[in-house]
Residue, then its C-alpha position, 0 to 999 in steps of 0.5 A: m500499499s506504500d505506492l498510494p498517491i498520498t502526498h505531504d507538505q509541512a504546515g507548522t506547529e500548534d498545541g505541541f503538535e507539528w502539522e503537515d498538509a497531505k492529500s488522500q488516495n482520492g486527492v482530498a486534503f487533510r492534515i496530520g498532527r505528530p507530537t513535537a519532540s517535547q511532546s513525544q514518548a521515546n521508543p524504550s528499545a531505542a532509548d535503552s543503550a545500556n542493553p544493546q540488542e543484536d539487530p534482528l535478521p531482515v524480514e520481508a515486509q508483509s502487508v496487513s489490512v484489518p477491517v474495523y468499525w470505528p464510528t464517530t462519537p459527538h465529542q472526544q471519546w477514547s476507545e480501546i482497540q482490540g485484536d489485530v489492529r492492537v497487535g499492529g501497534l495502535t492501542d486507542y483511538a477517538l473519532w469525533p467532529g474535533g477538527r480545527l479550521w475547515w476540518k470536520w473530523r478528527l481521528e486521534v490514535q495512541n501508538v506503541s509502534t513506529r510505522k506508517y498506517y493507512f485508514t480507510d473511511e466509509d467513502g473508501d478514501v485512505y488517509s496515511l499517518e506515519c508514526i515516528n514516535w510513540g504517543i498520540h497522533k492526529l488526522d483532521y479530514n473532511s468526509s461525508k462518511p467519516n467512520i473508519v472501516k479499515v486499518h492497513w500497515e506494512s509490518 
């Protein structure tokens, strides 16, 4: 799925998050919020230099797509993620009409894995989010059918 025509441009910093403008698979604008260095949580395995580990053997990347149903809520309400998506490194999400400016929807996810995720809404549009640090990451987007129905990542 890394060959999707999703583009990104730097936008600025606000509320402890660095925001980046992007375009979805269908060419619709959205924005990504990643925690600034002072807000992000360090990856414990990378930060623990007292116990160096051998590099694992290279593993061929596998594409994982998991059907989900993450409905919108009227306000920010965190839900715990279960099953395969949790195994993929996402622990919690919130989806509500909390986007800033002209954005109608905000998806926030809590991650404990550094990888690129793709979220598909009920319109079939796909939004990418690269999590380079542990912590909360945000997507602001517009959609007539904003519920998330699939999460995809490369492992």
